[in-house]
C-alpha positions, 0 to 999 in steps of 0.5 A: 928546782929540779921539777920546775915546769913539771906537772904531778899528781899525788894521791892520798895527799891530804895527810901523812906521806902523801901530803909531805911528798906533795909539798916537797914536789911544790918546793922543787917547782912542780905544779901538783894535783893534790888528790884525796877522798877528803877534799878539805884535807887536799885543800889544806895541803894546797894552802900549805904550798903558799910561797913555794915555787910550785903550786897546787890544785885540790882534787876530789879523788877516790882512787877506786873510782874509775870515773873520779880518777879519769876526771881528775887526771883530765882536769890536770891535763887541761889546766896545766898542759900535760902530766909528768909525775904520778905518786900513787900513795893512797892506802889504808891498813887493817890489823887482824889475823887471817882466820878473823879477817872479813873478806870485805876488808880484804877486798877493800884494802886490795882495791885501794892499794892495787886497783887505785895504783892501776887506775891512776897509772893507766890514766897518767900513762895515757896522758904521758903517751899522748903528750910525748914527753915521757914521765915518772910513775912512782908507786908507794910500796912498803918494807912489806913489799919485801917481807911479811908481818903477822896480822897484815895479810891484805896489806902485805899482799897488795904491797907485794903486788905493786912491785909486779905492776911497776915492773910491767909499767916500766916495760910497757912505758919504756918506748914512751919514755915512762919510768916506773919505780916503787918506794918502800918505806919502813914504819913512818910515824903517820896517823896510819901507823899511830892507829896500828900501835894500839891495835897490835898491842891488843892483838899481841897482848903487849904494851904499846911501847913494846909494839914500837921497840920489839915489832916495828923498829927491832930490825932497824939499825938505829931503832928509829922511825923512817921520817916523812922527809926521808920518803919525800926526798926519795920521791923527788929524786925518783921524779927528777931522775933523767933517764931509764937507767932507774926504772922497774926498781924498788928503793927501800927507805927503812933505816936498814930494816931491809937491806938489798 
């Protein structure tokens, strides 16, 4: 119960990594705002918290909408008296070589990852500063915050950018007890990754099995996907960490794909 009494917001929490993190925070006692552009999915995540020590609130939140982000954070603040943890997780992927990449697609990927992280961080920092009890901001990066892969230019650029944003938040938030860190998972078997497998197979002219073994997992130490539980445990650890000894950092959770 490391998070008993804490209030958290997790974006993109209707499915995949965000859902698992939201459930893990609730199991550890947090009250969790479940933000997602798909309200029905957010409500399903809240329903799955039934019986957990914590509780949930579904929020209709498009992270690229300043008004929706500010309204959702204000709703949490009003209902639960503050906000202690942000997990900025919402994201998308697009597979294409740079020469074939539409500018509109580039903008959309960057907007969801970077603009979304900025808007949610700003809104939460304002509440954390006003409530004067500190807080933890966790941005969902990727191994692609550290390395590059072909066919993923906007995703890789955005994930690299999150490192810089978190470091600035760590500097600016220190006086108010606000910590900021980035989780950098390897490939996690989510619907987002499942969609990439046939897309990459088509682009690279190889089988889907080869995409998994020779593209996605070839540099791991054990040939295994990172699990949802791996990432959720890391999020709980960062949310509960008590001091600024761990801020402005990035934790790679990748089965050894990237070692720092």
